[in-house]
C-alpha positions in Angstrom: -27.7 -0.7 -3.2 -27.1 -3.2 -0.8 -29.0 -4.3 1.9 -27.9 -3.1 5.3 -25.5 -4.6 7.8 -25.1 -4.0 11.3 -23.7 -6.0 14.2 -25.1 -6.7 17.3 -23.7 -7.3 20.4 -24.0 -10.5 22.3 -26.3 -9.4 25.1 -28.7 -7.7 22.5 -28.8 -10.9 20.1 -29.6 -12.8 23.8 -32.2 -10.0 24.9 -34.2 -10.3 22.0 -33.7 -14.6 21.3 -35.0 -15.2 25.2 -38.6 -14.2 25.0 -38.9 -17.1 22.4 -38.7 -19.3 25.0 -41.7 -18.1 27.1 -44.4 -20.0 25.5 -42.6 -23.2 26.3 -41.1 -22.6 29.5 -42.3 -25.5 30.9 -40.9 -27.9 28.7 -37.2 -25.3 29.5 -37.7 -25.6 33.2 -38.4 -29.5 33.1 -35.3 -30.1 30.9 -32.7 -28.0 33.1 -34.6 -30.4 36.4 -33.3 -33.0 34.0 -29.6 -32.0 33.3 -29.5 -31.3 37.1 -30.5 -34.8 37.7 -28.0 -36.3 34.9 -25.3 -34.0 36.5 -25.9 -35.1 40.1 -25.7 -38.5 39.1 -22.3 -38.1 37.4 -21.2 -36.0 40.6 -21.7 -39.2 42.8 -19.7 -42.0 40.9 -16.6 -40.2 42.3 -17.5 -39.9 46.2 -18.3 -43.9 46.0 -14.8 -44.1 44.4 -13.3 -42.4 47.0 -15.0 -44.2 50.0 -14.0 -47.2 48.6 -10.7 -46.9 48.0 -9.7 -45.1 51.0 -11.7 -48.0 53.0 -10.1 -50.7 51.4 -6.5 -48.7 52.2 -7.2 -47.9 55.4 -9.7 -50.8 56.9 -10.3 -53.5 54.2 -12.3 -55.5 56.7 -15.0 -52.9 57.0 -15.8 -53.4 53.3 -18.2 -56.1 52.9 -19.9 -57.6 49.9 -23.3 -56.4 51.3 -21.8 -52.7 51.5 -20.6 -52.9 47.7 -23.9 -54.4 46.7 -25.7 -51.4 48.3 -23.4 -48.7 46.4 -23.7 -50.9 43.3 -27.6 -50.6 43.7 -27.3 -46.8 44.5 -25.3 -46.4 41.3 -27.6 -48.4 39.1 -30.6 -46.1 40.5 -28.8 -43.3 39.5 -28.0 -44.5 35.9 -31.6 -45.2 35.5 -32.7 -41.8 36.6 -29.9 -40.8 34.1 -31.1 -42.4 31.1 -34.9 -41.5 31.7 -33.6 -37.8 32.3 -31.3 -38.0 29.3 -34.2 -39.4 27.0 -36.2 -36.2 28.0 -33.3 -34.1 27.4 -32.4 -35.7 24.2 -36.2 -35.4 22.6 -38.3 -32.8 24.1 -34.9 -30.6 24.3 -34.7 -30.7 20.9 -38.5 -30.7 20.3 -38.4 -27.3 22.1 -35.6 -25.9 20.0 -38.2 -27.1 16.3 -40.8 -25.1 17.8 -38.7 -21.9 18.5 -37.3 -22.3 15.0 -40.6 -22.9 13.6 -41.8 -19.4 15.6 -38.9 -17.2 14.5 -39.3 -18.7 10.6 -43.2 -17.8 10.5 -42.2 -14.5 12.1 -39.4 -13.9 9.5 -41.8 -15.2 6.9 -44.7 -12.7 7.9 -42.3 -9.6 8.4 -41.1 -10.3 4.9 -44.5 -10.0 3.8 -45.0 -6.5 4.8 -41.9 -5.3 3.7 -42.0 -2.7 0.6 -40.7 -3.0 -3.0 -37.7 -1.2 -2.1 -36.6 -4.1 0.5 -36.7 -6.4 -2.1 -34.9 -4.6 -4.9 -32.2 -4.2 -3.1 -31.9 -7.8 -1.1 -31.2 -11.1 -3.3 -34.0 -13.9 -2.7 -30.6 -16.2 -2.2 -29.9 -14.4 0.9 -33.6 -14.3 2.1 -33.9 -17.9 1.6 -30.6 -18.8 3.4 -31.6 -16.5 6.4 -35.4 -18.2 6.8 -34.0 -21.7 6.0 -29.9 -22.9 6.8 -29.2 -19.9 9.4 -32.3 -20.9 11.4 -31.5 -24.6 11.4 -28.4 -24.0 13.8 -31.0 -21.9 16.4 -32.9 -25.4 17.0 -29.8 -26.7 18.7 -28.7 -23.4 20.2 -32.3 -23.1 21.4 -31.7 -26.5 23.2 -28.4 -27.0 24.2 -27.7 -23.2 25.3 -29.6 -23.3 28.5 -29.0 -26.5 28.9 -24.7 -26.6 29.0 -24.4 -23.6 30.2 -26.7 -25.1 33.5 -25.0 -28.4 33.4 -21.5 -26.5 33.7 -22.3 -24.1 36.4 -23.6 -27.0 38.6 -20.9 -29.3 37.6 -17.9 -26.4 38.4 -19.5 -25.3 41.3 -20.1 -28.8 42.9 -16.3 -29.9 42.0 -15.0 -26.6 43.2 -16.8 -27.1 46.6 -15.8 -31.1 46.9 -12.5 -30.2 45.8 -11.7 -27.4 48.1 -12.9 -30.0 51.0 -10.2 -32.5 49.7 -7.0 -30.3 49.3 -7.4 -26.5 49.3 -3.8 -25.8 47.9 -4.3 -28.1 44.8 -7.7 -26.8 43.9 -6.6 -23.5 43.9 -3.5 -24.4 41.5 -5.9 -26.0 39.0 -8.7 -23.5 39.4 -5.5 -20.2 38.3 -5.5 -22.1 34.9 -9.3 -22.2 34.3 -9.6 -18.1 33.7 -6.4 -18.0 31.6 -7.7 -21.1 29.6 -11.0 -19.1 29.5 -9.9 -15.8 28.3 -7.8 -17.5 25.3 -10.7 -19.7 24.2 -13.2 -16.5 24.6 -10.6 -14.1 22.2 -10.2 -17.0 19.6 -14.5 -17.4 19.3 -14.4 -13.9 19.0 -12.7 -14.8 15.6 -14.2 -17.6 15.0 -18.2 -15.6 15.0 -16.7 -13.0 12.3 -15.4 -15.9 9.9 -19.0 -17.7 10.6 -20.9 -14.7 9.5 -18.9 -14.5 6.2 -19.3 -18.1 5.7 -23.3 -17.4 6.0 -23.0 -14.4 4.3 -21.3 -16.4 1.2 -23.6 -19.3 1.5 -26.3 -16.8 0.8 -24.3 -15.3 -2.4 -23.8 -19.1 -3.5 -27.7 -19.6 -3.2 -28.4 -16.5 -4.9 -25.7 -17.1 -8.0 -27.2 -20.9 -8.0 -30.8 -19.7 -7.9 -30.4 -16.5 -10.8 -28.4 -19.2 -13.1 -31.1 -21.9 -13.0 -33.9 -19.6 -13.1 -32.0 -18.0 -16.1 -31.1 -21.4 -17.7 -32.9 -20.3 -21.1 -30.8 -17.2 -21.5 -27.8 -19.0 -20.7 -28.0 -21.6 -23.5 -29.6 -19.3 -26.1 -26.5 -17.4 -25.5 -24.2 -20.4 -25.1 -23.0 -19.5 -21.7 -22.9 -22.2 -19.9 -19.0 -21.5 -19.4 -19.5 -18.4 -18.3 -21.9 -19.5 -15.7 -19.5 -21.9 -14.2 -16.7 -19.6 -13.9 -19.1 -17.1 -11.7 -20.2 -20.2 -10.2 -16.5 -21.4 -9.7 -16.0 -18.0 -7.8 -18.6 -17.7 -5.8 -17.6 -21.2 -4.8 -14.3 -20.8 -4.2 -14.9 -18.0 -2.1 -17.2 -20.4 -0.1 -14.1 -22.8 0.3 -11.5 -20.0 1.4 -13.8 -18.9 4.0 -14.3 -22.7 5.1 -10.8 -23.1 5.4 -10.3 -19.8 7.1 -13.0 -21.4 10.1 -11.2 -24.3 10.1 -8.1 -22.9 10.8 -9.8 -20.9 13.4 -11.3 -24.1 14.9 -8.1 -26.4 14.8 -6.4 -23.5 17.1 -9.1 -23.3 19.3 -9.4 -27.4 19.8 -5.6 -27.1 20.0 -5.8 -24.3 22.8 -8.3 -26.8 24.7 -5.8 -29.5 24.8 -2.8 -27.6 26.0 -4.7 -26.7 28.9 -6.4 -29.9 29.6 -2.7 -31.4 29.6 -1.4 -28.4 31.9 -4.5 -29.6 34.5 -3.8 -33.0 34.7 0.1 -32.6 34.5 -0.7 -30.1 37.8 -2.5 -33.1 39.2 -0.3 -35.7 38.7 3.1 -33.5 39.9 1.5 -31.8 42.8 -1.1 -34.5 43.5 1.6 -36.9 44.0 4.0 -35.0 46.1 1.5 -34.1 48.2 0.7 -38.3 48.6 4.1 -38.7 49.4 4.1 -36.2 52.0 0.9 -37.6 53.7 -0.9 -34.0 52.8 -3.4 -35.9 50.9 -4.9 -39.9 51.1 -4.6 -42.1 48.0 -8.4 -42.2 47.8 -8.7 -38.5 48.1 -6.4 -38.4 45.1 -8.5 -41.2 43.2 -11.2 -39.0 43.8 -9.9 -35.8 42.9 -8.4 -37.2 39.9 -12.5 -38.2 38.7 -13.6 -34.8 39.7 -10.5 -33.0 37.9 -11.6 -35.5 34.8 -15.2 -34.1 35.1 -14.2 -30.7 35.3 -11.9 -31.0 32.3 -14.5 -32.6 30.3 -17.0 -30.0 31.5 -14.6 -26.7 30.5 -13.7 -28.5 27.7 -17.4 -29.1 26.2 -18.5 -25.9 26.9 -15.7 -24.2 25.3 -16.5 -26.4 22.2 -20.0 -25.7 22.8 -18.9 -21.9 22.1 -18.6 -23.0 18.0 -22.4 -24.3 18.4 -22.7 -21.4 20.6 -21.4 -18.9 17.6 -23.5 -20.8 14.9 -26.7 -19.9 17.2 -25.5 -16.3 17.3 -25.2 -15.5 13.8 -27.9 -17.1 12.9 -29.9 -15.2 15.4 -28.1 -12.1 14.1 -29.1 -12.7 10.5 -32.7 -13.3 11.6 -32.8 -10.4 13.2 -31.6 -8.1 10.4 -34.9 -9.5 8.8 -37.2 -8.4 11.7 -35.3 -5.0 11.7 -35.9 -4.1 8.0 -38.3 -1.4 8.3 -41.7 -1.6 7.7 -42.0 1.3 5.1 -45.6 0.9 4.0 -48.4 0.2 6.6 -51.8 0.9 7.9 -51.5 4.5 9.3 -53.2 5.1 12.5 -56.9 5.2 12.4 -56.9 3.8 8.9 -60.1 2.3 8.1 -61.7 0.0 5.2 -62.8 1.3 1.7 -66.5 0.4 1.4 -68.6 0.1 -1.8 -65.7 2.1 -4.2 -66.8 4.0 -6.8 -63.5 4.1 -8.5 -62.4 7.8 -8.5 -59.2 8.6 -8.3 -57.0 12.0 -8.0 -53.6 13.0 -7.7 -53.1 15.8 -5.7 -49.6 17.8 -6.2 -48.0 14.4 -6.0 -44.3 13.8 -6.2 -42.1 11.2 -5.9 -38.7 9.8 -5.6 -37.4 6.3 -4.6 -36.5 5.7 -1.2 -33.3 3.6 -1.9 -31.3 5.8 -4.6 -33.4 9.2 -4.5 -34.4 9.5 -8.4 -37.0 11.8 -8.6 -39.8 10.6 -11.2 -43.0 13.1 -10.3 -42.6 16.8 -9.2 -46.5 18.2 -9.0 -48.5 15.6 -10.6 -52.0 16.0 -10.9 -54.5 13.9 -12.1 -58.2 13.2 -12.1 -59.7 9.9 -13.4 -63.7 9.5 -13.0 -65.5 5.9 -12.0 -65.4 3.6 -14.8 -63.0 5.9 -16.8 -60.7 4.0 -19.3 -57.4 5.7 -19.4 -54.6 5.2 -21.2 -50.7 6.3 -20.5 -48.4 6.5 -22.9 -44.9 8.0 -23.2 -41.4 7.3 -23.4 -39.2 4.8 -21.0 -38.4 5.9 -17.4 -41.4 8.6 -17.9 -42.9 6.8 -14.9 -46.0 5.1 -16.3 -45.3 1.9 -14.1 -44.6 4.2 -11.2 -47.7 6.1 -11.3 -49.8 2.9 -11.1 -48.0 1.2 -8.5 -48.5 4.4 -6.1 -52.3 3.9 -6.1 -52.2 0.5 -4.8 -49.4 2.0 -2.4 -46.6 -0.4 -3.6 -45.0 2.9 -3.0 -46.0 6.0 -0.9 -45.8 9.6 -2.7 -43.1 11.5 -1.2 -45.4 14.6 -1.5 -48.7 15.4 -2.2 -51.8 13.1 -1.6 -53.8 10.6 -3.9 -57.2 10.6 -3.4 -60.0 7.0 -3.8 -63.2 8.3 -3.7 -62.7 11.4 -2.0 -60.8 9.7 0.9 -56.9 9.6 1.0 -55.9 6.4 0.2 -53.0 6.9 3.3 -56.6 6.5 5.5 -57.5 3.6 4.2 -56.4 -0.1 5.3 -54.1 -1.8 3.1 -55.7 -5.2 2.7 -59.1 -3.1 1.5 -57.5 -0.8 -0.8 -55.6 -3.6 -2.8 -58.8 -5.9 -2.5 -60.4 -3.4 -5.1 -57.9 -2.8 -7.2 -56.8 -5.8 -9.8 -53.4 -5.6 -12.0 -52.4 -7.5 -15.1 -48.6 -7.0 -15.6 -46.2 -7.5 -18.4 -44.6 -9.8 -16.8 -46.9 -12.9 -15.2 -46.3 -14.5 -12.3 -47.9 -18.2 -11.8 -47.3 -20.0 -8.8 -46.0 -23.6 -8.9 -49.0 -25.5 -8.7 -52.2 -26.3 -11.1 -54.1 -24.2 -13.1 -57.0 -23.9 -11.0 -54.7 -22.9 -7.8 -53.7 -19.9 -10.0 -57.0 -18.8 -11.1 -58.2 -19.2 -7.3 -55.4 -17.2 -6.0 -57.7 -14.5 -7.1 -60.7 -15.2 -4.1 -60.1 -17.3 -0.9 -62.5 -20.6 -1.0 -63.6 -19.9 -4.5 -65.3 -23.1 -6.0 -64.6 -24.7 -9.2 -68.1 -23.1 -10.8 -66.7 -19.6 -9.5 -62.9 -20.3 -11.3 -64.5 -22.0 -14.5 -66.9 -18.7 -15.1 -63.5 -16.4 -14.3 -61.6 -18.5 -17.0 -64.7 -18.5 -19.2 -64.4 -14.1 -18.8 -61.1 -14.3 -19.6 -61.3 -16.5 -22.7 -59.0 -19.2 -21.3 -61.6 -22.0 -20.2 -61.0 -23.5 -23.8 -57.5 -24.1 -23.9 -57.4 -25.0 -19.9 -60.3 -27.9 -20.9 -57.3 -29.4 -23.9 -54.7 -29.7 -21.3 -53.8 -32.7 -20.2 -55.7 -32.5 -16.7 -57.4 -29.5 -17.9 -57.8 -27.0 -14.2 -55.6 -29.7 -12.7 -53.0 -29.6 -15.0 -49.2 -28.8 -13.5 -48.2 -25.2 -14.9 -44.7 -25.9 -13.5 -42.5 -23.5 -12.0 -43.3 -19.6 -12.9 -46.0 -21.2 -15.5 -43.0 -22.5 -17.7 -45.2 -25.3 -18.8 -47.7 -22.4 -21.0 -47.2 -20.2 -23.6 -47.1 -16.5 -22.8 -50.7 -15.9 -24.1 -52.0 -18.6 -22.1 -50.1 -17.3 -18.9 -51.9 -13.9 -19.8 -55.4 -15.5 -19.8 -54.8 -17.4 -16.8 -53.7 -14.0 -14.9 -56.8 -12.3 -16.2 -59.0 -15.1 -15.0 -57.3 -14.6 -11.6 -58.2 -10.7 -11.6 -62.0 -11.9 -13.0 -62.3 -13.7 -10.4 -61.0 -10.9 -7.7 -63.8 -8.9 -9.4 -62.3 -5.3 -8.4 -63.7 -2.0 -9.3 -60.6 -0.8 -10.7 -58.3 -2.4 -12.7 -54.5 -1.5 -13.6 -53.0 -3.0 -17.1 -49.2 -2.8 -17.3 -48.5 -3.7 -21.0 -50.2 -6.9 -20.2 -49.9 -7.9 -24.2 -46.7 -5.7 -25.3 -44.7 -9.2 -24.8 -47.4 -11.6 -26.9 -47.6 -12.5 -30.5 -50.2 -10.8 -32.6 -52.5 -13.9 -32.2 -52.1 -14.2 -28.5 -52.4 -10.8 -28.3 -55.5 -10.3 -30.3 -57.1 -13.4 -28.0 -55.8 -11.6 -24.5 -57.3 -8.0 -26.0 -60.5 -9.3 -26.1 -60.2 -10.7 -22.2 -59.4 -7.2 -21.0 -61.8 -5.4 -22.6 -64.1 -7.7 -21.0 -62.6 -7.3 -17.8 -62.3 -3.3 -17.9 -65.9 -2.7 -18.6 -67.6 -1.1 -16.0 -64.4 -0.7 -13.9 -61.4 2.4 -13.5 -59.3 1.4 -15.8 -55.7 2.6 -16.5 -53.6 1.3 -19.1 -50.3 1.4 -20.0 -49.5 0.3 -23.2 -46.6 0.7 -26.1 -48.7 -0.6 -28.8 -51.1 2.2 -29.8 -53.9 -0.1 -31.1 -54.7 -1.6 -27.9 -55.4 2.2 -26.5 -57.5 3.7 -29.0 -60.6 3.1 -27.8 -59.6 4.4 -24.4 -62.0 7.3 -23.0 -58.4 9.6 -22.3 -55.2 9.0 -23.3 -52.1 10.3 -21.2 -49.1 11.4 -22.5 -46.1 11.1 -19.5 -42.5 12.1 -19.6 -40.1 12.8 -17.4 -42.0 16.8 -17.1 -44.9 15.0 -16.6 -48.4 14.8 -18.4 -47.7 16.8 -21.5 -50.8 16.1 -23.5 -54.2 14.3 -22.5 -57.3 13.6 -24.7 -58.8 11.1 -26.7 -57.0 9.3 -30.0 -58.5 11.7 -32.6 -58.3 14.6 -30.5 -54.2 13.9 -29.9 -53.6 13.3 -33.5 -54.8 16.5 -34.6 -52.7 17.9 -32.0 -49.6 16.4 -33.8 -47.7 16.4 -30.8 -45.7 13.6 -29.2 -48.7 11.5 -29.4 -49.0 11.9 -33.0 -45.3 11.1 -33.9 -45.2 7.8 -31.5 -48.5 6.9 -33.7 -47.0 7.5 -37.0 -43.5 5.9 -36.3 -45.4 3.1 -35.0 -47.5 2.5 -38.1 -44.4 3.1 -40.4 -42.6 0.0 -39.0 -45.4 -2.0 -39.5 
């Protein structure tokens, strides 16, 4: 199942985006004030030129060096104001945009932390990465320029229209007849550009996902000598991206050409109609000069605001893809009135539990009942697809049950806060995930602000201290991305040390030794034995040798729990467990 997409209207996008300006409203207001200053400074020049031209033609003697000097000084002051205001806009305006981008990325990341496994099962990490990085880069420019550009354009068009109407009504109306037609054509082209930009962003995410998948699986690629296969896959995605880019450039070319056509039409009107009006004496030469300057300003403003629509659409696309993350449902959350789990003993009860995966509705359990006593060591075995891992994932609420209830120490787990529930459960999984960093940092992940002494004690308990000391930099050795510089057994013992440091009353061991060699399995098994002492422990295992000392063994199939008992009692029944055990022994 692919990630759901929805189409947002521009109005909705702006409504959801505008609140991000609130913390920076003072910067925004000062930025717009500076924008108004720069605009007014620009609009004064045509008036000065109009005065000088008309006076020069009608009354040259009235023009003096002093008058010109005063006008020059006035213009110099205006340019200084313009430069100061422009500096603030270029600096703090962009900083405001960066603040907003940072806030949005922070919110997106926080929301991603709360999304359930279902979301991540159906969304490519490359797509997520693209949305919280590349897509939000354009938001910085958008957040700065959007209010600024529209504000400046509004002032220029309004002031230019008023001044041009005072110069000549007929010529002004001829010019402004073209403007709405120009806007309609350009808006239509921009709607098409928006669709292309969305496709482009989606393909960037696909490209990122393809690269990430190939690079993370580089050992498998090399092992099967499939470099050419991966190149072909990459070339397909890269080729699609090229085609979308070509399509976007076609629309951009149409857009820019349309703007130039309308620009030329407006200049043509001023040139022909203005020339005729001047010959007829309906407009003064100085007024025509001022008119041309204002029309140039007007055309430049319209062209700039229309060209800004490209950036506008990029920003809108970035906001849209950001909102798709923010609107992803948080399926697992603290229920109203949820309370922290205090002094847990470790009793776990499954009461008439039913569960099906929310994305594909694949049913795993029906009417599952199970009671685990505090401190009991329970092992779960069974065929693949029987629901062993799913059962364990329901306890820390990685998924919520479809029907029925799960209790911890007599309290329904939904009545407990997620943080306190998960803080009291330690998990060691077959596929160990180590973060890019040092050995110390990975072990210390089990406890906030853990000291070196605590980390070393946890490592010793996990049987990891000896090999860590032999590493190049000891506890400060860099483990590489996902711990690639360590062996499977070493990574597993570090993950066990992490749980020792966490010191939870409930332990879940999900096939923690199945991927290890015999020597590593023996070392890890000793660590797990120490870890499980005095704790409620659930162990999922394919290797039956690791669970023979369990207090109770459950045989879980698609029909539910079909057998339970200790190792010897289950062998005496000569049922499914007996078959598993004899098959495993025959393969030795």
